[in-house]
N, C-alpha and C positions, 0 to 999 in steps of 0.2 A: 452397418458401417462397417467400417474398417479398422482396427487398429491406427492407420494413419489418419484417416478422416475421424475418429473421435481424437488424438492429438493435435490435429489443424483447428476442432471445435474447441476444444479446451485453451489452447492458445489464443485463440478470439476472444474468450470469455475472460481468461485472465488478463490478459490486453486490457477490456475496456472495462475491467473492475479497478485495473492501476491506474485508466486514465483517470477514472471517476472519482478516485482517493487525491487524485493531484489539484484535481483540481476542488476538494475539500479542504486540503492542505494546504494550497497557495490559497483561497480566500480566507482562510482560518490568517494566514501571514499578513496580507494583507489588510484585514477587520481588525487585527491589534496593533498593527501599524497606522493605522491611521483612529484609531482607538473609535472604533464603532462595534461597541459591543452586546451584542446582541442574541435573537434566541436562535438565528444559526450560526451563529459561534458554539453555543452549548450544545446542540446541534452535530456541527461539525466535530467537536471533541469528545458528543458520544459516539458518534463512529468509527472515532480511531478508538477509543477504548475498548471497543467491542472488537475492530481488527489487532489488537493489541492482546486480549483475550485468545479469539481465536489461532491467533501465533502461537500463543502459549501453549494451549492446548492442543496445537500438533506440532510441538515441537521447534517451533520458531520456522516453521514452512506454511507456506499458504497449503492449504486442505486443498486447491487446484495441482498443486505441485506433487503432493500425494498421487493424488488419482492420475497427473499425466505420466510419472510414473511406470505404471504398468504398460504405456502403451511406448517407453524409450527406453533405450541405456545410453543415451546419449553422458558423459561427464560435464557438456557443459551448462552454464550457472542458466541460460539461456534456450533452452532446450523447451520450457515450458510455458513462453511468452514471446514477444516481437519485440524484445527490447535487444541493445545492444548488452555485448557480455559483457561491459566492464560493467554496465551500470544495473546488469539481473545479478551481479555477483553482490553490489554494493547498497544496492537499495533498501533494504532495512537500514544499514548506517546512514547512508543521508541523512534519508525522509526522517528517520527516529531525532537525529541532528537539529534538522529543522521544525519537527514539535518541541523538543524542546527548548529550542528559544521561543516557538510560540508562546509556550506556558510560561518561559520567563519576562515573558516583553506583557503576557497577560495578568500574570500577580503582581509584577511593578505595579501597572495601572489600577489595579484594584483593592491597592495597599494605600 
């Protein structure tokens, strides 16, 4: 497999994982908004927690970004994922804000 093919594979994989976590996050938001706190909420929060630990271990970068860097010299924020550059650049900030909102609503409901 060539470097370009490996990069494309990593971009597809990274995008699929990003989509999966979007489903998780927006399910969590929906669930806390309608006050449907069930095992899936706790499972989703566990997945988000594990993702956060992973990002911390890799210096706030996805391990796939680290792997993709071997196959690209691009300085664009979306070199490793099929997202618009602006979204790739602010992805962590956007989704961290949404997760904080989810946690605030959840804690309010549990009190």
